[in-house]
C-alpha positions as CSV (number, residue, x, y, z in Angstrom):
1,M,253.5,-62.2,-60.5
2,N,256.9,-61.3,-58.6
3,N,259.3,-63.7,-57.2
4,K,259.0,-62.5,-53.6
5,E,258.4,-65.1,-51.1
6,M,255.0,-64.6,-49.5
7,N,254.8,-65.1,-45.7
8,I,251.8,-64.7,-43.5
9,Y,252.3,-62.6,-40.4
10,K,250.2,-62.8,-37.3
11,F,249.6,-59.7,-35.0
12,R,247.8,-59.2,-31.8
13,V,246.5,-55.7,-31.7
14,T,245.4,-54.5,-28.4
15,I,243.4,-51.5,-27.1
16,E,243.8,-50.5,-23.4
17,D,241.3,-48.1,-21.9
18,N,241.0,-46.8,-18.4
19,S,239.2,-49.9,-17.3
20,D,241.0,-53.2,-16.4
21,K,239.5,-54.7,-19.6
22,V,242.0,-55.3,-22.5
23,I,240.4,-55.7,-26.1
24,F,242.5,-57.6,-28.6
25,R,242.2,-58.9,-32.2
26,D,244.6,-61.4,-33.7
27,I,245.2,-60.3,-37.3
28,E,246.7,-62.2,-40.2
29,I,248.2,-60.5,-43.2
30,K,250.3,-61.5,-46.1
31,S,253.8,-60.1,-46.3
32,T,253.2,-58.6,-49.8
33,Q,250.2,-56.5,-48.5
34,T,250.8,-53.0,-47.7
35,F,250.7,-51.1,-44.3
36,E,247.6,-49.3,-45.6
37,D,246.0,-52.7,-46.0
38,F,246.9,-53.6,-42.4
39,H,245.5,-50.2,-41.3
40,Q,242.2,-50.9,-42.9
41,I,241.9,-54.4,-41.6
42,I,242.6,-53.1,-37.9
43,L,239.9,-50.3,-38.4
44,K,237.5,-53.0,-39.6
45,A,238.3,-55.6,-36.8
46,F,237.6,-52.9,-34.1
47,N,234.6,-51.3,-36.1
48,F,236.6,-47.9,-36.1
49,D,235.9,-45.2,-38.8
50,N,238.6,-43.8,-40.9
51,S,238.5,-40.2,-39.5
52,Q,241.8,-40.1,-37.7
53,M,245.4,-39.7,-38.9
54,A,247.6,-42.8,-38.3
55,S,251.1,-44.0,-38.4
56,F,253.0,-47.2,-37.7
57,Y,256.6,-46.8,-36.2
58,V,259.5,-49.5,-36.3
59,S,260.6,-49.6,-32.8
60,D,263.4,-51.3,-30.8
61,E,262.9,-53.5,-27.7
62,D,262.5,-50.4,-25.4
63,W,259.9,-49.0,-27.7
64,N,262.0,-46.3,-28.9
65,K,260.5,-44.9,-32.3
66,A,262.6,-45.0,-35.4
67,Q,261.2,-45.5,-38.9
68,E,257.7,-43.7,-39.4
69,I,255.2,-45.3,-41.8
70,A,252.4,-42.7,-42.3
71,L,248.9,-43.0,-43.7
72,F,249.7,-40.0,-46.1
73,D,252.5,-37.7,-46.8
74,M,252.2,-34.8,-44.4
75,Q,255.4,-33.3,-45.6
76,L,256.8,-32.8,-42.1
77,T,260.4,-32.5,-41.3
78,E,262.0,-36.0,-41.2
79,E,263.1,-36.8,-37.5
80,E,266.8,-38.1,-37.2
81,G,267.3,-38.1,-41.0
82,L,264.8,-40.9,-41.6
83,K,262.6,-40.7,-44.6
84,V,258.9,-41.0,-43.8
85,L,257.4,-43.9,-45.6
86,I,253.8,-43.9,-46.9
87,M,251.5,-46.9,-46.0
88,S,250.1,-47.4,-49.4
89,E,253.6,-47.7,-50.9
90,T,255.2,-49.8,-48.2
91,E,254.7,-53.7,-48.0
92,I,254.6,-55.4,-44.7
93,N,257.8,-57.2,-45.4
94,T,259.8,-54.0,-45.8
């Protein structure tokens, strides 16, 4: 067992569609779990299949994208010199 402190993070994940209805799920995840774990939890919470590519992005307060955390290595050119991280290799507390 490693000595990293384990926290629990709570996220509200929302889906907006063309109607006025907003669908959301509150999801809790351990800081030591990976972004791939988080991705799978979101898919299950909304009853989605795993047929689409996906990425998480670290963003600033204005929602400008910075670091990408991708489902798998697509070997694309890195934007603005940032290395694309892989979900299965990246813990939530990164």
